C-alpha positions as CSV (number, residue, x, y, z in Angstrom):
1,M,-81.7,-105.7,33.9
2,E,-82.7,-103.5,31.0
3,K,-84.8,-100.5,31.9
4,R,-88.2,-100.6,30.3
5,I,-89.5,-97.6,28.5
6,A,-93.1,-97.0,27.3
7,I,-93.9,-94.4,24.7
8,I,-97.6,-93.4,24.4
9,G,-98.5,-92.3,20.9
10,A,-97.1,-93.1,17.5
11,G,-97.4,-89.7,15.9
12,I,-94.3,-87.7,14.8
13,S,-93.1,-87.2,18.4
14,G,-93.7,-90.8,19.4
15,L,-91.7,-92.1,16.3
16,L,-88.9,-89.7,17.1
17,A,-88.8,-90.7,20.8
18,C,-88.7,-94.4,19.7
19,K,-85.8,-93.8,17.3
20,Y,-83.7,-91.9,19.8
21,A,-84.4,-94.4,22.6
22,L,-83.3,-97.2,20.3
23,A,-80.2,-95.2,19.4
24,K,-79.2,-95.4,23.1
25,G,-79.7,-99.1,23.3
26,Y,-83.2,-99.3,24.8
27,H,-86.1,-101.3,23.4
28,P,-89.2,-99.2,24.0
29,T,-92.8,-100.3,23.7
30,V,-95.0,-97.8,21.8
31,F,-98.7,-97.8,22.5
32,E,-100.9,-96.4,19.7
33,A,-104.7,-96.4,19.8
34,Q,-105.0,-96.2,16.0
35,D,-104.1,-99.0,13.5
36,C,-101.3,-97.1,11.9
37,A,-98.6,-94.5,12.7
38,G,-98.8,-90.9,11.8
39,G,-100.9,-89.3,14.6
40,L,-103.1,-86.4,13.5
41,W,-101.9,-86.7,9.9
42,N,-104.2,-89.7,9.7
43,H,-107.2,-87.4,10.2
44,T,-106.8,-84.1,8.3
45,I,-109.2,-82.7,5.7
46,E,-108.5,-83.0,2.0
47,S,-107.5,-79.3,1.6
48,T,-104.8,-79.3,4.3
49,K,-101.2,-78.6,3.3
50,L,-98.1,-78.0,5.3
51,Q,-97.6,-74.5,6.6
52,N,-93.8,-74.8,6.3
53,P,-91.8,-75.6,3.2
54,K,-90.9,-79.3,3.1
55,E,-87.1,-78.6,3.5
56,V,-87.9,-77.0,6.8
57,F,-90.5,-79.5,7.9
58,S,-88.2,-82.6,7.6
59,F,-86.4,-85.1,9.7
60,S,-82.7,-84.3,10.0
61,D,-81.6,-87.6,8.6
62,F,-84.5,-88.5,6.3
63,P,-85.0,-86.2,3.3
64,W,-88.3,-85.9,1.4
65,P,-88.5,-88.2,-1.6
66,S,-87.7,-86.5,-5.0
67,S,-91.2,-87.5,-6.2
68,V,-92.7,-84.8,-3.9
69,K,-92.4,-81.7,-6.1
70,E,-94.6,-79.2,-4.2
71,T,-93.0,-76.8,-1.7
72,F,-96.0,-77.3,0.6
73,P,-97.0,-81.0,0.3
74,R,-100.6,-82.1,0.8
75,N,-101.7,-84.0,3.8
76,T,-101.5,-87.4,2.1
77,E,-97.9,-86.8,1.1
78,V,-97.0,-85.7,4.7
79,L,-98.6,-88.9,6.1
80,K,-96.7,-91.1,3.6
81,Y,-93.4,-89.3,4.5
82,V,-93.9,-89.8,8.2
83,Q,-94.9,-93.5,7.8
84,S,-91.9,-94.0,5.5
85,Y,-89.7,-92.7,8.3
86,A,-91.0,-95.3,10.7
87,Q,-90.5,-98.0,8.0
88,H,-87.0,-96.9,7.1
89,F,-85.7,-96.8,10.7
90,G,-87.3,-100.1,11.7
91,L,-89.7,-98.5,14.3
92,L,-92.9,-100.5,13.4
93,P,-91.9,-103.7,15.3
94,Y,-91.9,-101.7,18.5
95,I,-95.4,-100.3,18.1
96,K,-98.4,-102.0,19.6
97,F,-101.3,-100.7,17.4
98,N,-104.9,-100.7,18.5
99,T,-103.8,-100.2,22.1
100,K,-105.3,-97.2,23.9
101,V,-103.7,-96.1,27.2
102,I,-106.5,-95.3,29.6
103,G,-104.4,-94.5,32.6
104,I,-100.9,-94.4,34.1
105,D,-100.1,-94.6,37.8
106,Y,-96.7,-94.2,39.6
107,V,-96.1,-96.8,42.4
108,G,-93.4,-97.9,44.7
109,V,-92.6,-94.5,46.3
110,S,-94.8,-92.7,48.8
111,R,-96.0,-89.2,48.3
112,E,-94.2,-88.1,51.4
113,E,-90.9,-89.5,50.1
114,M,-91.3,-87.7,46.8
115,Q,-92.1,-84.4,48.5
116,A,-88.9,-84.6,50.4
117,W,-86.7,-85.0,47.2
118,D,-84.4,-82.1,46.4
119,L,-83.5,-83.7,43.0
120,W,-85.9,-85.0,40.4
121,G,-86.6,-88.7,41.1
122,G,-84.3,-88.4,44.1
123,T,-81.1,-88.3,42.0
124,G,-81.7,-86.0,39.0
125,Q,-81.3,-89.0,36.7
126,A,-83.8,-90.9,34.5
127,F,-83.8,-94.1,36.5
128,G,-82.7,-92.9,39.9
129,S,-85.9,-93.9,41.8
130,K,-87.2,-97.3,42.8
131,G,-90.6,-96.3,41.6
132,K,-92.3,-97.7,38.5
133,W,-95.2,-96.8,36.2
134,N,-98.2,-99.0,35.9
135,I,-99.9,-98.5,32.5
136,K,-103.4,-99.6,31.9
137,V,-104.1,-100.4,28.2
138,Q,-107.3,-101.2,26.4
139,H,-107.2,-103.0,23.1
140,T,-109.4,-101.2,20.6
141,T,-110.1,-104.3,18.7
142,E,-113.4,-106.3,19.1
143,D,-112.6,-107.9,22.5
144,K,-111.9,-104.6,24.2
145,S,-109.6,-106.4,26.7
146,I,-107.6,-104.5,29.3
147,K,-104.0,-105.3,30.1
148,E,-101.5,-103.7,32.5
149,Y,-97.8,-103.1,31.9
150,E,-95.0,-102.1,34.2
151,V,-92.2,-99.8,33.1
152,E,-89.4,-97.6,34.6
153,F,-89.9,-94.6,32.3
154,V,-92.9,-93.1,30.4
155,I,-92.7,-90.7,27.4
156,L,-96.0,-89.0,26.7
157,C,-96.4,-88.2,23.0
158,I,-100.1,-87.8,22.9
159,G,-100.1,-84.4,21.2
160,R,-102.5,-81.5,22.0
161,F,-104.5,-81.1,18.8
162,S,-106.7,-84.2,19.1
163,G,-108.8,-86.3,21.4
164,V,-110.5,-83.7,23.6
165,P,-112.4,-81.0,21.6
166,N,-112.8,-77.5,22.9
167,I,-116.5,-76.8,23.0
168,P,-117.3,-73.1,23.7
169,E,-119.8,-72.0,26.2
170,F,-123.0,-70.7,24.7
171,P,-125.9,-68.8,26.5
172,P,-128.3,-71.0,28.4
173,N,-131.0,-72.6,26.2
174,H,-129.2,-71.2,23.1
175,G,-126.6,-73.9,22.6
176,P,-126.2,-76.7,20.0
177,E,-129.0,-78.7,21.6
178,I,-131.7,-76.4,20.2
179,F,-130.4,-76.4,16.6
180,G,-132.5,-78.4,14.2
181,G,-129.6,-79.5,11.9
182,K,-126.3,-81.3,12.5
183,V,-123.6,-79.9,14.8
184,L,-120.1,-81.5,14.9
185,H,-116.6,-80.5,15.9
186,S,-113.8,-80.3,13.3
187,M,-112.2,-83.3,14.9
188,D,-115.2,-85.4,13.9
189,Y,-115.2,-84.0,10.4
190,S,-111.5,-84.6,10.0
191,A,-112.0,-88.3,11.0
192,M,-114.2,-88.9,8.0
193,D,-112.8,-90.2,4.7
194,N,-112.8,-87.6,1.8
195,A,-115.9,-89.0,0.2
196,S,-118.0,-89.0,3.4
197,A,-116.8,-85.5,4.3
198,A,-117.8,-84.2,0.8
199,A,-121.2,-85.9,1.0
200,L,-121.9,-84.2,4.4
201,V,-121.5,-80.7,3.0
202,E,-122.5,-81.1,-0.6
203,G,-125.5,-79.0,-1.5
204,K,-126.0,-77.8,2.1
205,N,-125.7,-74.5,3.9
206,I,-122.6,-74.8,6.1
207,A,-121.6,-72.5,8.9
208,I,-118.2,-72.8,10.6
209,I,-117.4,-71.2,14.0
210,G,-113.7,-70.4,14.4
211,S,-110.9,-68.4,12.9
212,E,-107.7,-70.5,13.0
213,K,-106.1,-73.0,10.6
214,S,-108.8,-75.7,10.9
215,A,-111.6,-73.1,10.2
216,V,-110.0,-71.6,7.1
217,D,-109.2,-75.1,5.7
218,L,-112.7,-76.2,6.4
219,A,-114.1,-73.2,4.6
220,A,-111.9,-73.8,1.6
221,Q,-113.0,-77.4,1.5
222,C,-116.7,-76.5,1.6
223,A,-116.1,-73.9,-1.1
224,N,-114.4,-76.5,-3.3
225,V,-117.5,-78.7,-3.0
226,N,-120.3,-76.2,-3.2
227,G,-119.0,-73.1,-4.9
228,I,-121.2,-70.0,-5.0
229,D,-124.4,-72.1,-5.1
230,N,-124.2,-72.9,-1.4
231,P,-121.7,-70.4,0.2
232,C,-119.9,-71.5,3.3
233,T,-120.1,-69.0,6.2
234,M,-117.2,-68.6,8.6
235,V,-118.2,-66.9,11.8
236,H,-115.4,-65.7,14.1
237,R,-115.0,-63.6,17.3
238,A,-111.5,-62.4,16.5
239,A,-109.3,-62.9,13.5
240,H,-105.6,-63.9,13.4
241,W,-103.0,-62.8,10.9
242,M,-103.0,-64.9,7.8
243,L,-100.1,-65.2,5.3
244,P,-100.7,-66.0,1.6
245,S,-97.6,-68.2,1.6
246,Y,-94.2,-68.6,3.3
247,Y,-93.1,-65.3,1.6
248,V,-93.8,-61.7,2.1
249,W,-93.2,-58.6,-0.1
250,G,-93.0,-60.8,-3.1
251,G,-90.1,-63.0,-2.2
252,V,-88.7,-62.5,1.4
253,R,-89.1,-65.8,3.3
254,I,-90.7,-65.4,6.7
255,D,-87.9,-67.5,8.3
256,Y,-85.4,-64.7,7.5
257,L,-87.6,-62.4,9.7
258,Y,-88.2,-64.8,12.6
259,Y,-86.1,-68.0,12.3
260,N,-82.6,-66.6,12.6
261,R,-80.4,-65.4,15.4
262,F,-80.6,-61.7,14.4
263,A,-84.4,-61.9,14.9
264,E,-83.9,-63.3,18.3
265,I,-81.5,-60.5,19.3
266,L,-84.5,-58.2,19.0
267,V,-86.6,-59.8,21.7
268,H,-86.0,-60.5,25.4
269,K,-85.4,-64.2,26.2
270,P,-85.7,-66.3,29.4
271,G,-82.5,-66.3,31.4
272,E,-80.7,-63.7,29.2
273,G,-77.8,-61.7,30.5
274,F,-77.2,-58.0,30.6
275,L,-75.9,-57.7,27.0
276,H,-78.9,-59.6,25.4
277,S,-81.3,-57.6,27.5
278,A,-79.7,-54.3,26.5
279,L,-79.7,-55.2,22.8
280,A,-83.4,-56.3,22.9
281,F,-84.3,-53.0,24.6
282,L,-82.3,-50.8,22.2
283,L,-83.5,-52.7,19.1
284,S,-87.2,-52.9,20.1
285,P,-88.1,-50.1,17.6
286,L,-86.7,-52.3,14.8
287,R,-88.6,-55.3,16.1
288,W,-91.8,-53.2,16.1
289,G,-91.1,-51.8,12.6
290,I,-90.6,-55.3,11.0
291,A,-93.9,-56.5,12.4
292,K,-95.7,-53.4,11.2
293,L,-94.2,-53.8,7.7
294,V,-95.6,-57.4,7.6
295,E,-99.0,-56.1,8.8
296,S,-98.9,-53.4,6.1
297,Y,-98.1,-56.0,3.4
298,L,-101.0,-58.2,4.5
299,R,-103.4,-55.3,4.6
300,W,-102.3,-54.5,1.0
301,K,-102.3,-58.1,-0.2
302,F,-105.8,-59.0,1.2
303,P,-109.0,-57.0,1.6
304,L,-108.9,-57.4,5.4
305,K,-110.6,-54.2,6.3
306,K,-113.5,-54.8,3.8
307,Y,-114.2,-58.1,5.4
308,N,-113.6,-57.1,9.0
309,M,-110.6,-59.5,9.2
310,I,-108.0,-57.2,10.8
311,P,-106.9,-58.8,14.0
312,P,-107.2,-56.7,17.2
313,H,-103.5,-57.4,18.0
314,G,-100.2,-57.1,16.3
315,F,-98.5,-59.6,14.1
316,L,-95.7,-60.2,16.6
317,Q,-98.2,-61.5,19.2
318,D,-99.4,-64.1,16.7
319,V,-95.8,-65.1,16.1
320,F,-95.1,-65.5,19.8
321,S,-98.3,-67.5,20.4
322,C,-98.0,-69.7,17.2
323,E,-101.3,-68.3,16.1
324,F,-100.5,-66.9,12.6
325,L,-101.4,-69.2,9.8
326,M,-100.9,-69.9,6.1
327,L,-104.1,-69.6,4.0
328,P,-105.3,-72.3,1.6
329,E,-104.7,-71.4,-2.0
330,N,-107.0,-68.7,-3.4
331,F,-108.8,-68.3,-0.1
332,F,-109.7,-64.6,-0.6
333,D,-110.6,-65.2,-4.2
334,R,-113.3,-67.5,-2.9
335,V,-114.3,-64.8,-0.5
336,V,-114.6,-62.2,-3.3
337,D,-116.6,-64.5,-5.6
338,G,-119.0,-65.4,-2.7
339,S,-118.1,-69.0,-2.2
340,I,-116.9,-68.1,1.4
341,V,-118.7,-65.6,3.5
342,L,-116.9,-64.0,6.5
343,K,-118.8,-62.7,9.5
344,K,-117.4,-61.3,12.7
345,S,-119.5,-61.5,15.9
346,K,-118.4,-61.2,19.5
347,N,-121.6,-63.0,20.6
348,I,-122.6,-66.3,19.0
349,S,-125.6,-68.4,19.9
350,F,-127.8,-71.1,18.4
351,S,-131.4,-71.0,17.2
352,R,-133.6,-73.6,15.7
353,E,-132.6,-72.5,12.1
354,G,-128.9,-71.7,12.6
355,L,-126.8,-69.1,14.4
356,M,-127.7,-65.7,15.9
357,I,-124.8,-63.2,15.5
358,D,-124.3,-59.6,16.3
359,G,-126.0,-57.0,14.1
360,E,-128.5,-59.3,12.5
361,T,-132.1,-59.8,13.5
362,Q,-132.6,-63.0,11.6
363,P,-130.7,-66.2,12.2
364,L,-127.9,-67.2,9.9
365,K,-129.6,-70.3,8.4
366,A,-127.6,-73.5,8.2
367,D,-128.0,-77.2,7.7
368,V,-124.7,-78.1,9.3
369,I,-122.6,-76.2,11.8
370,I,-119.0,-77.2,12.4
371,L,-117.1,-76.1,15.5
372,A,-113.5,-75.3,14.5
373,T,-112.7,-74.2,18.0
374,G,-109.6,-76.1,18.8
375,Y,-108.8,-78.7,21.5
376,R,-108.3,-79.0,25.2
377,G,-104.7,-80.3,25.1
378,D,-104.2,-79.6,28.8
379,Q,-107.2,-81.6,29.8
380,K,-106.1,-84.5,27.6
381,L,-102.7,-84.4,29.2
382,G,-104.2,-84.4,32.7
383,N,-106.7,-87.1,32.0
384,I,-104.0,-89.8,31.5
385,F,-102.9,-89.7,35.1
386,T,-105.0,-91.7,37.6
387,C,-103.4,-89.9,40.6
388,P,-105.2,-86.6,41.4
389,S,-102.0,-85.0,42.7
390,F,-100.2,-85.7,39.4
391,Q,-103.2,-84.3,37.6
392,E,-102.9,-81.1,39.6
393,Y,-99.1,-81.0,39.1
394,I,-99.3,-81.3,35.3
395,L,-102.3,-78.9,34.8
396,G,-101.0,-76.4,37.3
397,S,-102.9,-73.1,37.5
398,T,-105.0,-71.6,34.7
399,S,-102.9,-68.4,35.1
400,S,-99.7,-70.1,34.1
401,T,-98.2,-72.3,31.4
402,I,-97.9,-76.1,31.8
403,A,-94.9,-76.4,34.1
404,L,-92.4,-78.3,32.1
405,Y,-88.6,-77.9,32.5
406,R,-87.1,-77.6,29.0
407,Q,-90.7,-78.1,27.8
408,I,-90.2,-81.8,28.5
409,I,-89.9,-82.7,32.2
410,H,-92.2,-81.8,35.1
411,P,-90.1,-81.1,38.2
412,R,-92.5,-83.0,40.5
413,I,-93.4,-86.0,38.3
414,P,-90.5,-88.6,38.2
415,Q,-89.5,-90.9,35.4
416,L,-91.7,-89.2,32.9
417,A,-91.2,-86.9,29.9
418,V,-93.7,-85.0,27.8
419,I,-92.9,-84.5,24.1
420,G,-95.1,-82.5,21.8
421,Y,-97.2,-80.3,24.2
422,S,-95.4,-77.0,23.6
423,E,-95.4,-75.5,20.1
424,S,-92.9,-73.7,17.9
425,L,-92.9,-72.1,14.5
426,N,-91.6,-75.4,13.1
427,N,-92.8,-78.3,15.2
428,L,-91.1,-81.2,13.6
429,Y,-87.5,-80.2,14.1
430,T,-88.2,-78.8,17.6
431,L,-89.7,-82.3,18.4
432,E,-86.6,-83.9,17.1
433,M,-84.4,-81.7,19.2
434,K,-86.4,-82.6,22.3
435,C,-86.1,-86.3,21.6
436,R,-82.3,-86.0,21.0
437,W,-82.1,-84.2,24.4
438,L,-84.2,-86.9,26.0
439,G,-82.1,-89.7,24.5
440,H,-78.9,-88.2,26.0
441,F,-80.7,-87.8,29.3
442,L,-81.7,-91.4,29.3
443,D,-78.1,-92.3,28.5
444,Q,-76.9,-90.3,31.5
445,T,-75.0,-87.8,29.4
446,F,-76.1,-85.2,32.0
447,Q,-78.4,-85.0,35.0
448,L,-81.1,-82.5,35.9
449,P,-80.6,-79.6,38.3
450,S,-82.4,-79.4,41.6
451,I,-86.2,-79.3,41.6
452,K,-86.1,-75.7,42.9
453,E,-83.8,-74.7,40.0
454,M,-86.0,-76.4,37.5
455,E,-89.1,-74.6,38.9
456,K,-87.2,-71.3,38.7
457,D,-86.5,-71.9,35.0
458,V,-90.1,-72.8,34.4
459,R,-91.2,-69.5,35.9
460,M,-88.8,-67.6,33.7
461,W,-90.3,-69.2,30.6
462,D,-93.8,-68.6,31.9
463,K,-93.0,-64.9,32.3
464,Y,-91.5,-64.7,28.8
465,M,-94.6,-66.4,27.2
466,K,-97.0,-64.0,29.0
467,R,-94.9,-61.0,28.0
468,Y,-95.1,-61.7,24.3
469,A,-98.0,-64.1,23.7
470,G,-100.6,-62.1,25.7
471,K,-103.8,-64.0,26.5
472,Y,-102.6,-67.0,24.4
473,Y,-99.6,-67.8,26.7
474,R,-101.3,-71.1,27.8
475,R,-100.4,-72.5,24.3
476,S,-96.7,-72.8,25.6
477,C,-95.4,-71.5,22.3
478,L,-91.6,-71.1,21.9
479,G,-92.4,-68.4,19.3
480,A,-89.5,-66.5,18.0
481,S,-87.0,-67.8,20.6
482,H,-86.8,-71.4,19.4
483,I,-83.0,-71.1,18.6
484,W,-82.4,-69.8,22.1
485,Y,-84.4,-72.8,23.4
486,N,-82.3,-75.2,21.2
487,D,-79.2,-73.5,22.6
488,Q,-80.2,-74.6,26.1
489,L,-80.7,-78.2,24.9
490,C,-77.3,-78.2,23.2
491,K,-75.6,-76.9,26.3
492,D,-77.2,-79.6,28.4
493,I,-76.0,-82.2,26.0
494,G,-72.6,-80.7,25.9
495,C,-72.4,-79.8,22.3
496,N,-71.7,-76.5,20.6
497,P,-75.0,-74.5,20.2
498,R,-73.5,-72.4,17.3
499,R,-74.2,-74.6,14.3
500,K,-73.3,-72.3,11.4
501,K,-70.0,-71.6,9.8
502,G,-69.0,-68.0,9.9
503,F,-70.3,-64.9,11.8
504,F,-72.7,-63.6,9.2
505,S,-74.1,-67.1,8.5
506,E,-74.7,-67.6,12.2
507,L,-76.4,-64.3,12.5
508,I,-78.6,-64.1,9.3
509,E,-79.2,-67.6,7.9
510,P,-82.4,-69.3,9.2
511,Y,-81.9,-72.4,11.4
512,G,-83.4,-75.7,10.3
513,P,-83.2,-79.4,10.8
514,A,-79.9,-79.9,8.9
515,D,-78.1,-77.6,11.4
516,Y,-78.7,-80.2,14.2
517,A,-78.1,-83.3,12.1
518,E,-75.1,-84.3,14.2
519,L,-75.3,-83.5,17.9
520,N,-72.6,-85.1,20.0
521,P,-71.1,-84.0,23.3
522,R,-67.7,-82.3,23.0
523,S,-64.9,-84.7,23.8
């Protein structure tokens, strides 16, 4: 009897998981709450563009169409590209649109039996246990009917930048409830069509709380609509490093600084041996110097000091926490001409007229306040489990990262994989690598080590992320060790992790999707 696989989500990770499951002979069912594929790319604001060049942000076996000329395509072009991928590889017939998964529950094996396992699922294999997953699905069409499905394996591809907004805590009686205007999260703004979004901000005083990618994109969008007549104010507690493009110093691509093996030699890595550790220690001054040169360039390129936008931490920390960002075109030109106003404030609270911020006695008056404050991806992940013990397993402690072996498998939750929670400096090809690995695991190319060994590996990665990402470790960013991470996946599959031809190419050239186009176990 064929093993049944459910994939939850038809964004990029869900489409990849479907393709690589199909490649191994399975016929998965994909549940998607929306009426089309593409995930969060269905809900991005008009000014959003890729942060990576399209040749880096691409599927390994599906190039961008020649009609897309821009190096950094717009959101609509990215969505079309992703949906074309689904169409090209025949993935759409496997997707049940307008079906929202409201809960999953593992049945058929007692908790006592699971706790006694030495190997994941009892055998270390994808389908080794007699247990099954019950999936409760609500149809999002008019009838709102609920149906249950039973499968042997679940792949969670629900993403972390949607669904559950992160709403900051504000002082008692000084939160959004006392504001006389409109308050919304960037998630709600992004869900609007372009005309409705423009109408919401046109001719109004807009204040944005936040400092990351969604905040700067929103500020650029508002400035495009209102210009200097109604400046958009962006209020932030702490800035992050912002790049003008994928290039620094007038032409050096950022991937030559952080996307190649030489860059990874400069940092400590989880599970490294003595040689790697010694090299990282001896070359740490070079690592520090490269980061400081980037910071110096950005201070020269932008009036960061004038507008109080110098981050309190170094550029390297933003790299390792996936927090640095690419600015919209002409962002600081809009700041200089007054279309965008930047204000830094450690303390932010609401008043009837707008926002109270540090150093100002009068409120910052606003008609609309947008919270560009991110998402609670961990809560979203935990909420999908109906079993409290599985919720506790997946969420873990707030003082550690989400405990996923290879950033995919939780050692204590059988017959389930998570794709798309951890981040990298290039999410698409990292997602594809994870789905390749998962496809081989489903096909029994390899089996998992013991639960204790997996938990030991999870602790090593947790230590690494805390070492370099600082307080942002919970983001589970692979940072500047994504090649090292891919090496582990390649070794599991049984293929050569060295993908370049020649010593210097292997050392200096950036890694990208094309390097992993053909991954087959060594014969």
